[in-house]
Phi, psi and omega in degrees: 000133186284334183291326180288326180291328181279348184302319181291327181284325184262355184300311183292325178293320180292321178294320179301309182292329176296314179295322179295315181294314178297321177297314179299313179298318179300311182289322181288310183277310185293318183262339183258308187270319183299316178299323179293318178295317180295321176297318178297317178296318178297316177298319179296314178298319178295319179296318178296316179297318178296318179296319178295320178295318178295320178296318178296318178297319178295320178296316179298317179296318178296320178297319178296316179295320178296318179297318178296319178297316179298320180296314178298318180298317178295319178296316179296319179297317179296318178296319178296319178297321178296318178296318179296316179297318179297317179296319178297317180297316178297317179296319179296318179296317179297316179297319179298318178298313181298317178297319179296317179297314180296319180296318178298318179296316179297318179298319179297314180296321179295318179296318178297318179295318178297320179296318179295319179296316179297319179295317180295321179295317179296318179296319179294319178297318178296317179296318178298318180297317179297315181295318180295319180292322177295318180294320179297318178299314183294317181295316181296318181291327179283315185280307186268342181075020181252141175267120180256136179286162186298320183296319180291320179295319180295319179295320179293320179292321179296317180296317180293319179291326179292324179281336193288000000 
């Protein structure tokens, strides 16, 4: 075969051109295009890192603002609770005053009512005593036919009521 016979003659020429093409490809792609691609990749990585750093900084700032907001909210809540407690205390004191005033008024009215009841009771007892002494006088005069004076009848009724 003639192609195999020519192989030895063209072998060195093919290796030469192979090295020239690989060298050309190496310099064009390796020295020209690869650095540009690597720079682009580096810029992209740097941009991603910068974006992540900015996002982290924004997150930290948001966390700080949230913490400050929570602190203000807690302070406001505590102040509101203090106002509510103060209002409750004032209302309780006012209610206590009103209750004390009402209780004093009720106590006064109760004392007056008790005094009226005691007076009425005393008056009723006196009336009962008078009626009983008159009845005793009348009964003695009808049954025994003796006239008993009012003082003796009253003394007998008082003695009977005291024992009774």
